[in-house]
N, C-alpha and C positions, 0 to 999 in steps of 0.2 A: 102741909101748911104752905101757904103762899107768903113769900118774903119779898120785900122790895127795898131798893136803895135809890136815892136821888143823887145824881151826879151833876155837879155844876162845873163848867169849864168855860174857856173863851169862846167855844162854839155855841154853847147854850145849856139847856137843862135836859137831862135824860133820866127817865124812870126805868130802872132795870128790874125786871121781874124774874124771880127764881122760885123753884118748888112747884107746888100745886096751886093753880088758879082756876078754881071751879066755882060753882054757884055760891058756896059758903063764903067766898071772898069777894063777891061782886060789889057789895056796898063799899068795902075798903078800897077796891080799885077805882070805883067811881069817885070817891072822895079824893084819892091821890091825884087822879087826872084833873079834877076840877081845881084842886089847890095849885097844881102846876100851871094851869091855864090862867089862873088869877095873877100869877107872878110873871108870866112870859107870853109873848105872842107866838112862839114856836117851841113846842114841847116834843121831845123825842121819846119813843117807846122801844125798849129792847126786850125781846121775849126769847132770846137765845138760851137762857137757863131754865125755861119753863119745862117742868117734868110731867105735869098732868094738867089737862085743860078740857073745858067743855064749852058749849056754845055761849055761855054767859060772858066769857071773856070777850068774845067777838062782839056780842051785843052791846056791852058796856063801852068798848072802845069805839064802836061805830056811832053810838049815841054821843059820846064825847067829841068825836070828829065833827059831827053835825053841829053841835053846840059851838064848837070852836069856830067853824066856818061862818056861822051866823054872826059871830063877834069879830070877824076878820082875823081870826087866829088859826093855828094849824097844829096838828099832831102828825108826826112823821115816824114811821117805824125804821129802826136802824138795826144793823147786825143781821145775822142769819136767823131763820126760823129754827127752833128746836125741832127734834123729830116729833115730839108730842104735838106741838103747835102745827107742824106741817100736816100731820095726819088729821088732826081735828078740823083744820080750816078746809081741807079737801072734803071730808065727810059732811061737814056742816053746810057746805054750799056757799060760804061767804067768799071764797076765791072766785066764784062765778058772778058775784054781784058787780055789775058794771061800775058802780060808783066807787067800790072799795077793792076791786080786783087788783089794782096796782099796789095798794097798801099791803096786801098779803101775798104779793107775788113771791114765789119760792126762789129767792136768790139772796146772796149775801149783800148787805148794804155796807158801803164803805164810808159812812158819814160820821163815824166816831173817831175820836183821837185814839192813838195806840194805847194810852194808859187806861182806856176803858175796857180793854180785853185782858 
């Protein structure tokens, strides 16, 4: 089951995903991302705790990124990729997509405050 937590701090708003984020949870993820973008111009996404993932996570995130850009907003990934996300992004080919390659780049992001970890 996919769980999420919304963290608000002086840096902004972060959506932290944990557990399984597969097609069964795509609608919930879409709703959460759209809610965040309704409240802020810059939303952060943390997938470090994702234990199972399929291509639907990437599709929903990319659609939300495109919608955000259309409205002069942005979604930024923070924190490291979980092992499951790292493997899935490589297999799915999303890491090769020029527009989103940087978003899923396999490196730890240091954009969160220490209390987020």
